[in-house]
N, C-alpha and C positions, 0 to 999 in steps of 0.2 A: 542543418538539414533535419527535417521532421522525422522522428522515428516511426516506422510502420506500426499500424494499430496492433497487429498481433504480438509484436514484441513488447509494446507497452502493457499488454495484458498478460505477459509472461510466457507466451508461446514461442517456440523456436521456429526457424524457417522450415525445418524438416517436419515439424508438427503441423504447420500450416499446409504443407504439401499433402500430408496424410488426410487432413480434413477435406481438402479440395478433391482428393481421390474418392473419399467416402461419399461426398455430396454430388460429385460430378460437375461441380461449379464452384465459383468463389463464394465463401460464406459472407453473410452480412454482419453488421455490428452485433446484433443480438445473438446470433449463432456463435460468433467468435467469443463473446463474453461467456456463454454457457460452456463452450469447450474449454476455455481458459480455467474456469473454476473446477470443472469436473475432471480435467486432465492434470490438475495440480497434484503435487506430492501428497497433500493431505487427503485428497479424495481418491486418487487412483493408485497410490503406492507404486508408481511407475519405476522407481529405482530399487524397490525392495521386494516386489512380488516374486521375482525369480528366486530369491533366497527364502522367503517365507514358506514356499512350497515344501521345504524340507522338514517342516515341523510336523510332529504327529498330531492329528486332529480327531481321531476316532477312538472311542472307548465304550465300555459296557454301559455307562450311565449317561452318555451324551445324547441329548435330544436335538439340539441345534448347535452346530459348530460355527467356524468363521464364515463371514460373508453376510450375516444378518446384523441387526442392530445390537444384539447381545447374544452371548452363548447361553445355552440352557441345559441344565443337567437334571436327571431324575434322582431324587433323594429318598424315594420310597413313600409309602402311605398315600400314593396318588398326588404327591406334592413335587413341584419342580422349582428350581432356583435359577434365576437369570443373573448373569454377572457380566460386567463390562468395565474396562478401564480406558480412559482417554487422556489426552494432553491438552492444555490450554496455555502453552508456554509463551509464545510470542505476544498474544494479546495481554497477558498478565504483566509483561515488562512495560508495555505502553501505558496501560491504565490498570494498576494492580487490583483495585477493588472490583471493578466490573469484569475485568478479564477472568479473575478467579470465580466470581459469583456466577457468571454465565457458563463457565466450565462445569460447575456443579449442576446448573439447570440442564445443560445438554446431556450430561451422563444420566441424570434422573429420567429424562425423556427416553433415552435409549432403552431403559429398563421397562417403563410402563408401556412402551410401544409393543413389547412382547406379550402384554397381558399380565404383567407382574406388578404387584404393589412394591414400590421401593421401601426397603426396611433398614438400610444402613449405607453410609458412605465412609470411605477412608481416603486420606490425602498424603501421598508421598511427595514431599516438597524439597526443592534444592535452590539455594541462593548463594550469592557471593558472600565474602566475609563480612561479619558485623562491623568491622572497622571501616568498611566502604559505605558512605552515607546513602548512596543510591540503592545499594543492595538492602540496607536496613529498611529504607522507605518502602521498597518493593515487598519485602517480607511482611512488614506490618500491614500493608494494604491487602496482600493476598490472604493472610490469615483472617483479617476482618471481613473480606469478601466471602470467603468460604463459610464463616460462621453466620454472617448476615443473611446469606441465601439459605443455607442448610437449616438453620434454626427456624427461619420464617416459614419455609415450605413444610417443615415438620418431619425431617428425616434425620435420625441420629448419626453423629460422626463418631465412630467407634475405634478409630486408631489411624496410624500412618507413621510417617517419619518426617524429620526436618533436618537438613544437612546444610552447613555453611562451608563453602570452599571457594578458593580463588578461581577455579575453572568455570564457575557460574557467574562471574562478574559480567554484567551486560546481557546475560542469557539465563534467567531463572527457569527451572522446570516445575511446572504446576500440573501434576498428574492426579487424577481423581478416579477412584473406583466406586462403583455402586452395585448393590446387591438387592435383588427383588424376589418375591415369593409369589407363586401362583398355583392354582389347581391345574393339573396337567391338561385337562380338557379345555382350559381357557387360552392355551397357547395360540397366538396368531402371528402370522409372518407379514413382512413388509412387501407385499406384492399385489398387483392389480389383476383382476380376472373378471370375466363376464362382460361380453360385449354389450355396451349400452349402460353399464353401471356408471355411477357418478363419482367424481372426485370432489370431496367436501373438505374445505379448509377450515380448521377449528383453531380458535385461540386468538392471539393478539393481532393487532393491525400490523401492516408492513411499512417499514420506514427505510431511511437510508443508512441507519446504523448497521455496521458490520458488512457493508457491501465489499465483497472480496476479502472479508476478514480473515478467518483462519486459513482459508484455502490459499490466499496470496501470502499472508505472513509466514505460513509454514513452508513456503518455497523460496524464501530469501532470508539472508541474515541481516544483522543490524549494522548500520554505520552511525557515525556521530554527527554528521553535518546536517545543517538545516534542510538542505535539499532532500536528503533521504527522509528526514522526519516528515516533510510535507507530503511525501508519496505514501506514507503509511495509511492504510484504511482505518476508518473509525472502528472502535471496539464496540461490540454488541452491548446493549443495556438490558439487564434482567429485571423481572418482576416476579418474585417468588410467590406472591399471593395469587397472581394469574396462573402460575404453574400449579399451585395446589388445587385450584378449581379445575384446571385442565386434567390433572391426574384423576380426580373423582369422576369427572364427566366421561373420560375415555374408558375407565374401568367399568362404569355402569353401562356404557354402550357395548363393551365386550361381553359383560355378563348377560346382557339381553340378546346377544347374538346378532346385533345389527350391523356389524362391521365385517366386510369381506377381507380387507387388508388394511394395514395402517402403517404410517412412516412418520417419524419425527423430522422436523426441519432443523438441521444443524449446519455444518459446513456446506457451502454452495446453495443453501436455501431451497427455493422451489425447483431450481434446475435439478438438484439432486433428488428431491422427493418424487417429482414427476417422472424423471427418467429411470430411476432405480425401481420404483414400483411397476412401471410398465415393462421394463427389461426383464425383471425377475419373473413376471407373469407371462412373458412371451406375447405381449399385446402392444398396442399403440395407445396414444392419448391425445385428445384435443384439449388444449389448456387455454383458458380465457383470462388474460392478464387484466382486462377491464373489470372482472368480477372480484379481484383481490382487494379486500378492504385496506385502504392506505391511510397513513397518518400524516403524510407530507404531500404538499401540492406539487403537481407537475412531474411526477416520477415517470421516467422512461421505462419501456418494457424490459430493457436489459437490467435496469436497477431493480425492478420488481422481481425478476427471475433470479437474481444473484444476491439479493439482500439476505443477511443472516439474522434478521430480527428474531427475537427469542419467543418462547412459549407458543409455538405453532405446531400443528399436526395436520397431516393429510390423510384422510380416511376414504376408503373405497366402500361405497354402500349401494344397495340396489335401489332403483326408483321407488319401489313399494315401501321401503323402510325410511325414506327421506323424512317424512313427516314426524316419525318417532324420534329420529336423530335430532331434528330441529327442536322438538319439545324437550328432550333431555338436555340439550345444549342450553336452552333458555333457562331451565331449572338451575343449572350451575353458573348462569350468567357468562356463558362462553359464546362468542360469535361463531356462527356457522354459515358458510357461503359455498354454494355450488360453483366450482371453478373449472370443472372439466368433465369429460366423459371418456370411458374406455372404448377404444376402437380396434378394428382389425388392422393387420398389416405391419405393426411394429413402428410406425412413425410417431414421433412426438411433434405435434404441430402447436405452435404458439399463436393464439388468435386474439384479435380485437373484437370480442363478442364471438360466441360459439358458432354463429352463422355469418361472421364478418370477415374481415381481411386476415389473410394468413401472414403473420409477421416473421415467422421462422419455421423451418421444417427440417428435422434431422431424425435419423434412426435412433430410437431410444437406446438401443444396445450400444451404439457408438459412443455415447456419453458415459455409459456405465461400465461396459466390459471391453471396449475396443481402444482404451487408452494405450499409448505407447508403453512398451515393456522394454526397459533398458537393462542391458548387462554391462553396467559401467565398469571401467577398469578398476582393478583392486590390486594393491601391493602393500606388503608390510613396510614399516619404517626402514629407511636406509641404514639406520644405526641400531637395528634390532639386537645384533649380537653384543655390541658394547653396552647397550641398555640392559640386557639380561645379566651381563657380568658384574654390573655395579649393584650388588645386593645390599639390602639394609643391614644385614648381619655385620657388615664392615663398620657400621656406626659405633662410636665408643659408648661404653656404659654411661648412662646419665649420672650427673653429679647428685641429683636429688630425685630418686625414683618416685618417692611419695608425691612430690610436686607435679611430676609428669603425669602420674595417675589422676590426681585431682583435676588437672587441666583437661582431661578427657571426659570428665563427668558433666552432665547437663540435665537438669530437670526440664521436661517439656510442658509443665503445668501452665506456663505463660501462654502456650498455644492451646492446649487441650481444655483449659478452663473457659475459653471463649466458645467452645462447642458444647452442645447438649448431646451427651452420649446416652441418655436414659429415655429418650422418647420411645413410646410403645411399651416401655417397661420390659423389654426382651433381653436387655444387655446383662450378661452374667460376668463377662470380663471385658472391660472397656479399654481406653487408651492406657498404654504403659505395660500391658502384658506381652508375653511372647507372641500370642495371637489373640485376637478378639473372639469372644464367644457369645452367641445368641441362643436363646431358647427357640426350638423349632416348633412352631404352632401351626395348626391347620389353617390355611388361608381363608377358608370359608366360615368355619365355626369358631375359630379362635382357640380351640381346644389345644392344650399342651400335649405333645406326643411323647414327652419324656426323653426326647433326644435333643441334640444341639447342633448348631452350625459353628464352625470355626473358620476364620479368614485372616490372612496376613498379607502385608505388602512388604517386599524386600528388594533391595538393590544396593550395589556397592561400587561406586565409580572408581574407588582406589584399586580394588581388585581388577576391575576391567581395564584400567589404564595400564596395569602391569601385563595382563594377559586376558584379552576379551573373551576368549573361548573358555578358559578355565574359570575366570572370574564370573562369567554368566552361569556356568554349571554350579559353582559354589553358591551363587545367589538362589538358584532353584533348590539346592540341597538345604540351605539355611531355612527357606520357607517351609519345606517338608518337616524339618526338625522343629521349627516353631510350632507347627500343628501338633507334632507328637508331644510337645511339652504341655499341651492342654488336653491330651488324650484323643486327638482326632485322627481319622484316616483321610488322607488327601483324595480328592475326587477330580479336580480340574484346575487348569491354570489359564490365566489371561496375562497379557504382557503389554508393556508400553516401552517401545524401543526408541530411546532418545539419543540421537547422534548428530554429528556435525554436518558439513557440506558434502553431499554425495558425489559431487564432481571432483572431490579430492580422493585419489586412489587409496590412500591410507585409511580414510574414514570408511570407505566401502569394504576394505579388508577387515576393519574392526566390526562392522555390521555382519559381514559374512561369518566371521569367527564366532561372534556372539550367538548367531542363529545356530551354528553347529554345536556350540556348547549347550544351548538350551535344548536342542533336539536330542542330543546324547543323554542329558540328565533326565529329560521327560521320558525318554524310552526306558531308561533304567528304573525309574520310579513308577512306570505305567501310568503316566500323568498326561492326559490329552490336553492340547492347547485349544480352547474353545472360542478364542477371540483375542483381539489385541489392537494395537495402534502403533503406527510408526511416525515419529516426529523427527524430521531431518532439517537441515540448515540451521541447527542450533550453534550459531557462531556469532561472534561480535568482534568488530574491527579485525576481521581476518583470522581470529583465533577460534578453533573448534573446541567445544566442550569435550571433556573426557567421556568416553562411551559410557552411557548410563542406562542399561536395560533394567526396567523395573518389572517384577513379577508379582502378581496377586494369585494366591492359591487358596482354594476353598476346600474344607474338609467336613466330615460328619462325625459327631460323637454319638455313639449308639445308646449310651446311658448317661443322662445328665441329672441323676438323682442328687449329686453333690457338685458344687463348683470345683474346677481344677485347683490344685494346691497353690499356684501362684509363686511369688518370689520371696515371701516372708518366712524366714526360718524362726525357730524358737530357741530360747536359752537351753544350752546343753545338747543341741543337735550335733551329730557328727557330719562332717562335710566330705563328700566324695566327688571326684571327677571321673567320669567315664569317657572313653574314647582314646585315640592314639596320642602319642607324645607330640607336643607342638613342634612345628617345623617352620622356621623362617620368620622374618619380620617384614619382608617386602610386601607392599600393598597395605600394611597395617595403618591404623589411625595414628599410632605413635610415630611411625616412620615419616608419614606425611607431615605431622606436626614439626618434625625436624627439618622439613624441606626436602626430604628424600623421596622421590617419586619414580624410582626405577627398581629393577630386580626381576625376580622370577616367582611364580607360584607353583606349589607342588600339586600334582594331580590328585583328584579325589579317589578314594578307595570306596567305590559304590557298594560293594558287598558289606563292608564294615559299616558304612553310613546307614544302610538299611537295617542292620542289626541294632545299631544305636537307637534309631527311630523306633523300632519295634519294642525294644526293652524299655525305653522311656515311656512309650505309650502304655505298656503293660503295668509299670510301676505306678503311673498316674491313675489308671483305671482301677487298680486294686487299692488305691489310697495308702500306699506303702511309703510315700515320701512326704515330708512336711513342706518342702519347697523345691522348685526346679527352675533352672534357667539355662538357656543355651549360651555357648561361648561364640561370640561373633565380633562386632565392632568393639575395639578396645581390648580384645582378648580376655583371658582369664581374670586379669586384674579388674577390669570394668564390670564383668559379670558378677564377681563376688562383691565388689563395692556396691553395686546396685541392690543386691540382695541384703547386704548389711544395712544400708540406708533405709530400704523399704521396711525392714524388720525393726529398726531401732535397737538392734542387738549386734555387738561387735563380734570379732573372731580372732583366733590365734591360729596361724597357718604355718606349715612347714612344707618341705618337698617341692618348693617352687624355687629352683636353684639360681635363676638369673632373670634379668629384665626381659630377655627373649622369651622365656617360658611365661612371663607375666603378660606380655603385650602381643605375642604371636596370635594371629587370627586364623590359623589353620583349622580346617573343618572337622565336623563330626565329634564335637565335645560338648558335654553337658555337666553342669554342677548340680548335685543332689544334696539336699539336707535331709538327714534321716534321724528319727527318734532312736535313742540308744536301744530301746526295747525291740525295734524292728531291724537293727543293724545286721545281725547274723542272717536273718531271713533275706534281706535285700542282697547281701553279698553272696549268698548261696544262689540266688536267682541270676545274678550277674555272672557268676562263675559258670553256671550251667549254660548260659547263653554265649559263653566264650567272648565276652566283652571286656576289653582292657579297663582296669579300674585302679584307682589310687585314693587312699584316705589322705586328705590334706590338712585336716584340722578340726577345730571345735568352735561352735558358735557360742559366744559368751561375752559378758562384760560390755565396756563402753569404749574399747579401743579397737582399731583395725591394724593388726600386726602380722607381718610376714617375716619369718625368721631370716635374718641376714640381708633383708631388702628395705623394709620400712616399718615404721611404727607411728600411727596417726591417731588423733582423737576423732572418734566417730562423729560427734556433734559438729566439729569444725569441718569435716568432709561434707556433712549434710548441708551446712550453711552455704558453702561454696557451690555445691551442686544446685541448691535451690535458688540461689541469687544470680546465677550466670546470665540467663536470658532477661529477667526483670531489670538488672543493672544495665545490660546492653541496650535495652529499649527504653531506659529511663522512665519506666513505669507506664509508658503509653500502651494502649491496647486497641485503639480504634482509629479508623480512617474513613471518613465519609466521602 
């Protein structure tokens, strides 16, 4: 028996009934296709919107919050910053290079759509274990795709993360953040206005690549059989050189004041761009599919309207400005075609010629804002109590603590060396720092302001697998502390919420708990959420990934006369840890390496965490510390080992009594390296701030020694740290 068309397009019977109710009739194939992509999880957030409403989105510096292409904040001096994070998970599993490359292209368009010049990208990545051949192949292709597109389009990659874990076998996470800068008066929104104004399609031709791409892939998990593989839509194909021309063309159009509104074409293609611009502006649009430049023969209207071909923008311009728009487009060798006009009444009409046959007619708002809103069942795991009682503290002391520590170390240079982090020459701290730091320059004159921007991406699936609420709050807290380590005040947060199948009540419980944890932490830190992305159905062969909320936080450094201290200490420095005593091993990288994925997390002490952040920021800004590094993944042991390796100077440590103290990842702790001449001053400041502190040792020599626990040769540690990824990838760095 043939399956009904609406089901093959991913719509449920109830959703079809709602469409019939909206239209007052049965929809045709074109209309069904448009609803299917616009009402997908990727475009409509129909399973998550009810929870996302609990996030704080307003703040003193917020100019544009969630709902637009990117969030925008005011950073002073009439300068604004646009920031956005997105996922391209499912396409990157099918075709790693193009999936990742077009993820970069899409997030860059989100930024310059707001009138901002993209100035940096970051890439939090998650893959299955390197022992898994497919996971390794995917990782290699993704890194190559990100570097191939980002380097070519000319936007520096200034940091990120890469994690390998069994939970991501068959379902990698490819999240990309982009940052842009603009004069406040160039801010433009993605909405149509002015009856009779024209919709102009800019950029590449439209093909069949990506039809139903992210919108369909983000609404279904992966199976292994050939039948499932045949159903997967093709992945979009990117052209970074076309994107570079498109950036320059669009920014010139915006500088000249020739654009009323503008929208990039990403998920759901022209269906999204046309309906969202019309809906936001409270108007309608007549859209001519025959005017869309096509690169394939015989494309059907539903293919044209749902194609996710890359490097395209939809601009709303007045008829009087059309000639200038065309001239500037020609200057940058960008195609421009009038494909529609703004109308009264709120209807989106798909036409064959603007005066020709009406192929489809739907209320624009019904595609954009009237998608179903589901309050899906949610429930904690049935075995939650037993899960929490099985803590990692019950694991025996390791036979060789030194070996366990070294196994947690990994140099990311194999990844970061493929990225150009110094484009624009703005980068003060690039990949490998607690947070990346950029010089803040006037976007019009290029003049340095003497201030800086700091940005970090953080997420920890291990914490969130143990407790999604506390784990998410800890991730936000870690991001805020990372900014403090470079002397920055946090201003705004964006998020990428990567979860499994929302039809599973436990997954929805995880999502709800994570949102509550993020909301709580952002409220405590006065940190507005200005945008985000939800990626659901991250499952493979019926197995859901561990909950993986990723946060990107941007901050401002008021005085950047000197670079932050970084992680390199000097011979003779005294080492201090500030923050509370470590608590527990559950959720730690060490525990997961032992195969223990259960237990409990301890609640954050927000007041203490804010004190730790404030005093760290003060010490950095006053240049009173030689080096600084937060304690997070791998615990105190990894933090100190990374500092020793970065410095090329060993250490002798005491007052670390056990492997629990060494590997615990409990929050709110920072390692400080202090010159002996400043030690008394620093300790006086810490005492006055009522911050817990402990001297733990001395930086010196060529060994890494912790009394009663381990004694290692520093060079041997560095060799293993540096060779981990190159050996795993057997020297390979490219995939075409």
